[in-house]
N, C-alpha and C positions, 0 to 999 in steps of 0.2 A: 885744584882749580879747574881741571878738565871736567870733573863731575858737575860743577856749577855751570860751566859752559854748555854741557849737554842738557841740563835742566832748563837753561835759558832757551835753547833751540826747541826743546819739546813744548815749552809754554808758548813760544811763538807759533809753532805748527798748530797747537791746540786752539789758539785764538783764531787762526784763519779758518779752521774747520768749523768752529762754533759760529763765526760771523758769516759764513757762506750762505746759510739758509735765510737769515733775516735780511741781508743785503740784497739777495736775489728777489725775495718777496717784495721788498720796497721798490726795487728798480723795475720790476716787471709786473707789479700789482695793477689792479684795475682802478687806477687813480686818474687816468687821463680822460679826455673827452670821448674817446672811442675805446672799446674793450677788446678789440682784436689783438691777439698775440700776448694776452695776459698769462701769467703763470699761476698755477695752484700749488699747494703743498706737495702732492705726489709728483708733479713735474719738477719741482726743485730737488726732491729726493733722488731723482734720476741722475743728477750731476755727480753724486757720490759713486755711481757705477761707471763713470766715464774715465778711461785711463788718462786722458789728457789733463783732467783735473788733478789727479795724483802726481802726474809728471810735473806740472807747474808748482804744486806744493812741495815736491822734492827739490826743485830748483831754488825756491825761496828759502827753504830750510837749509839747503847747502850753502846758499849765499850768506845766511845768518851765521852759520858755523865758521865760514871763512873770514867773516868780519870780526870774529872773536879771537882770531889767532894772535893779533897784536895785543888786545887787552889781557890775554892770558899771561904773556911775557911781562907786561907792565905790572900786573898784579903780583908777580913773583920777583919784582925789582930787577928784571933782566932787560937789557938793551936788545930789542929785536934786530936781527940781521937785515941788511938791505934787501935780501931776497924775500924775506917775509913781508917787508913793507910794500912790495909790488902786488901782494895778494889783495889787500883792501883797495888798492888803486884799480886793479882789474875788475874787482867785484862792483865797486862803486860806479865805475865807468859803464858797466853792463846795465845796472839798474837805472842810471841816469839816461842812457840811450833808450831804454824802454819807456821811461817817463816822457822823453821828448817826442818819440814816435807816436805814442798813444795820445798825447796831447794834440799833436798836429792832426792825427787821424780823427779825433773826436770833432775838431773844428770842421774838417772836411765833410764829415758825416752830416753836420748841421747845415752845411752850405749845399753840398751836391746830392744829398739824400742817399738813395741806394746806389747811385752811380759812382760813389766813392770807390767801390770795389773794382770798377773798371780802371780807375786811375792807378790803383795799386796792383795792377796785373800786367806790368810792362814786360815781364818775362814771356807772357803769351804773345805780345807784339814782336818781341825779338825772335822767338821760336817760330812765329807765324802759324799759330793754331787757328786754322780757318774753320768757320762754321759750315757744315755740310749742306745745310738748307739755304744759306744765304751766301752766294759766291762773293768773295772779296771782304767779307766781314770777319773780324777777329773774334773768336769765341773766348769769353772769360771763363777760366777754370778755377776750381778751388785750389788746386796745387799751384797754379800760376800766381794767385793772390798770396798764398802763404810764402811761396818762394820769394816773391817780390818784397814782402814784409821782412822776411829774414835778412835779405840783402840790405835793406835800408837800415834795419837795427844793427847789423854788422858794421856798416859804414859809420854810423853814429857812435858805436862802441869804440872803434878805433880812434875817432876824433876825441872823445872824452878821455880815453886812456892816455893819449898824448898830452892833453891838458894836465891831467893829474900827475903824470910822470914828471912834468916840469916842476910842480910843487914838491914832489917827493924828494927832489934833489937838495932842497933847502930846508924843508920842515923836519923837525924831529918826529919821533913815532907818535907821541901824544897829540901834537899839533896836527899831524896828517890825519889821524883818526878823527879828531874833532872837526876838521875841515870837511872830510868825506861825509860824516854823519849830518853836519849842518847843511851841506849842499843837497843831500838826499832828502832831508826833511823839508827844506824850502821848495825843492823841485816837486815833491809829492803834493804839497799844499797847493802850489801854483797849478799843477796838472789837474787836481780835483776841482779847482775853481774854473777850469775850462771844461772838464769832462761832465760834471754834474749838470750845468746849464745846457750843454749840448744834448745830454740824454733826455732832459725834460723837453727840449724842442722836438727831437725826433719821435719821442713817444706820443706826444700830443698830436703830432702830425700823422701818427699811425704808419710810419715807414715799415717796410718789411725786414730788411737786414741791417739797416743803419743802427738800430738800438743795440745790436750785438757789438758793433764797433765801439759805441760810446760806453757800453758797460765794460768792455775790455779796458778802457781808460779808467773807469771808476775802480775796478778790481785792482789794477796795477797801482793806482795812487794809494789806495788803502793798504795794500800789502807792503809797499815800500815805506809808507809812514810808520807802520808797526815795526818794520824791520829796523828803523832808526833807533827804537827804544831798547833794542837788544843789548848793545854795549853798556848803556846806562843801567839796565836791570842787572847785568852781570856784575858791574862794580858795586851795586848795592848788596848783592849776595856776598861778595868778597869782603866788603867792609863789615857786614854783620858777622861773618865768620871770624874775622880778625878781632872783633870786640869780644866774642865768646871764647876765643882760644886762650887768652891769659887766665880767664876764670877757670877753664877746664884744667890748665896746668897747675893752678894753685890748689884745686881740689884734689889732684892726684899727688901733690907733694906731701910726704909724711911729716908730721910735727916732730 
């Protein structure tokens, strides 16, 4: 069963790698009114050299693997321990938090344009990073933006984890897994319905940095949507193996 789980994770990672190029070409292609900031094929290929891309891919593949812990036990007719049930709860809460934050961020990009990054740099305001050229003005830094985003995601992660933990006390293992996958699938679809129109707005407006924020929402929505199919693909593998197993036993049985 573990080998089928590994195969499922590898197929998921391969799908993300193969979809990276066409999704980026579509998202940043020269289809708007203005052509500034468009990506060509060599530009897209540079993403495969970025360590951040492979880190995010590792996080997604790791999340897929953790979501398959409960299906492995169910396929072996084993009742998962309560400790194992907390794993899909934590993983699902993490990805729901990302969907929620990226959805809100995409809307803010469409409304506030590039100024959205100033809104998500409250750590710079707290730490008082002053601009040396303009006295009294708080300077927005990349580290401040990322730190603020991580804090917001962390807070949402805790909130979603508390919600799921309440359900885990009453749901059995299969019901909890179905609930988690259902929420993730619905959340990813809803997030894409927000991120895609927001990306169209900021691209046609030819904003500088806002398209990166809306593309973050698109990438997250697609990644989590594909993540939801992992348990289903795994169970298909298991059912196929179980159907072939009796035939293999009959073939090995001497007459």
